[in-house]
C-alpha positions, 0 to 999 in steps of 0.5 A: 182585172183593170178594164179599159174605160169607154169614153163617150164623146158628146161635146160636139155641136151637131151643126150638120144635123141642124143644117140638114133640117133637124131641130135641137141638138142631135143627141136629144133627137128621138129614135124610137122611144129614146134619145140618141144619147140614151141609146148609146148610153144603154149599150155602154151600161150593158157592156159592164165596162167603166165609162166616162161621158165627155160633154164639156163642149171642147173646141174639137174632137182631139181636145175632147179625147185629151180631156177625157183621157186626162180625167180617166188617166188610171184606166187600162186603156180607152174605147173612144165612142162618139155619142151619135152611134145609137145602134152600137151593140154592147158585145162590140164594146166588149170585143174591142175591150178584150182585143186590147189585152193583146194589141195597142190599138183596135179598130172594129170593122163592119163589112170592110168599113172602119167603125167605132169605138176605136180602142187604145191601150194604156201605152197610147196615153201620152199620145192621146193626152197630146191630141187637140183640134178637130182631127181626133185620134187618127194620128195615134192610130197611125203611130201605133200598131193597129189591128182591125177587128171584124164585128157583125154590128152595123151600129159601129158604122151608123153615126147620125150626122143628118136627118136622113141618117136618123131615118136610116137608123130608124129603118135599121132599128125596125129591121126594115 
């Protein structure tokens, strides 16, 4: 069976993290015993799905998505996962991939808040390839029939943009 590919977006510069007092690139910041990026990649690996790390330093999220889709054009679809979601659960990745069998676009939601990864079927390929700039894939979500998939995973909405976000993720990881 042809599975969708997880695209891990790691091209951003992390400027908000640095501006908030963080040192170095946010994806290399430590959360417990690992970097943010390693936490995210561990969930990706545990999902058993194929994956692609896009870290070429593109000017915008749309450019990064387009480059990654071009590199994995034969995939059955794509799960777009920003690399700064270190608490994402592998079962959420699997649930989005499963929902893509019957839907064009799948958006996970946690307690009413839209999260990641957003899943796109192969039908969205051309639209994803045409993305550019900072907007990301929002226009593709709007152009296709999207469903919201309710998940029990705070990690799908816990992105790290600041030092305060990192502290909040540490509390969540400890169960506090």
